[in-house]
PLY file of the C-alpha trace (Angstrom):
ply
format ascii 1.0
element vertex 72
property float x
property float y
property float z
element edge 71
property int vertex1
property int vertex2
end_header
-60.40 -126.08 -2.00
-60.73 -129.95 -2.08
-60.99 -131.53 -5.77
-63.55 -133.92 -5.31
-64.52 -137.66 -6.43
-67.44 -137.91 -7.36
-68.46 -141.80 -7.76
-71.90 -142.88 -8.67
-73.13 -139.78 -8.59
-76.42 -139.62 -9.73
-77.69 -136.62 -9.29
-74.98 -134.70 -7.12
-76.49 -136.43 -3.76
-72.54 -135.97 -2.32
-71.75 -132.84 -3.68
-74.50 -131.36 -2.60
-73.90 -132.89 1.06
-69.41 -131.79 0.84
-70.90 -127.71 0.58
-74.07 -128.00 2.59
-71.44 -129.37 5.58
-69.33 -126.33 4.05
-66.03 -128.02 2.48
-65.25 -126.36 -0.48
-65.26 -128.30 -3.85
-62.60 -127.08 -6.29
-62.97 -129.28 -8.76
-65.16 -132.62 -9.57
-64.75 -136.30 -11.50
-68.51 -137.68 -11.52
-68.59 -140.72 -12.53
-72.59 -142.84 -13.67
-74.00 -144.51 -15.92
-77.05 -143.11 -15.84
-78.42 -140.56 -18.70
-81.23 -138.67 -17.06
-78.84 -138.85 -13.95
-75.72 -137.27 -15.50
-78.11 -135.59 -17.23
-79.33 -133.47 -14.43
-76.37 -133.13 -12.85
-74.56 -131.33 -15.57
-78.16 -129.37 -15.46
-76.94 -128.69 -11.00
-73.36 -128.73 -12.04
-71.58 -127.83 -15.25
-68.72 -127.73 -15.48
-67.71 -130.08 -14.30
-65.80 -133.36 -15.74
-68.92 -135.72 -16.12
-67.89 -139.10 -17.01
-70.76 -141.50 -18.60
-68.24 -145.30 -17.45
-69.35 -148.09 -15.06
-66.46 -148.22 -12.09
-65.53 -151.21 -13.25
-64.26 -150.43 -16.61
-61.92 -147.50 -15.81
-58.05 -148.11 -14.79
-57.06 -147.43 -11.16
-54.24 -145.41 -12.93
-57.10 -142.93 -14.71
-57.94 -142.12 -10.57
-54.54 -141.73 -8.87
-53.57 -138.44 -8.10
-57.62 -136.07 -9.38
-59.07 -135.58 -6.02
-58.21 -135.12 -2.82
-61.76 -136.70 -1.33
-63.10 -140.04 -3.40
-67.20 -140.35 -2.39
-70.16 -142.65 -3.16
0 1
1 2
2 3
3 4
4 5
5 6
6 7
7 8
8 9
9 10
10 11
11 12
12 13
13 14
14 15
15 16
16 17
17 18
18 19
19 20
20 21
21 22
22 23
23 24
24 25
25 26
26 27
27 28
28 29
29 30
30 31
31 32
32 33
33 34
34 35
35 36
36 37
37 38
38 39
39 40
40 41
41 42
42 43
43 44
44 45
45 46
46 47
47 48
48 49
49 50
50 51
51 52
52 53
53 54
54 55
55 56
56 57
57 58
58 59
59 60
60 61
61 62
62 63
63 64
64 65
65 66
66 67
67 68
68 69
69 70
70 71
């Protein structure tokens, strides 16, 4: 099981791709600024840690150690 950091998450395309490739995802931190995409993402993947913020405003230390794989 891997922990995923999904930047520019949209509706979760990279997460779906990982799962279709057989990668088991245990925890996801997803970041996107689109309220529409975020609503779709939470509908598809309830319980994910979704953050509605521009990644330019994230302190790098916040992302340290939260994931085994980063996707965008």
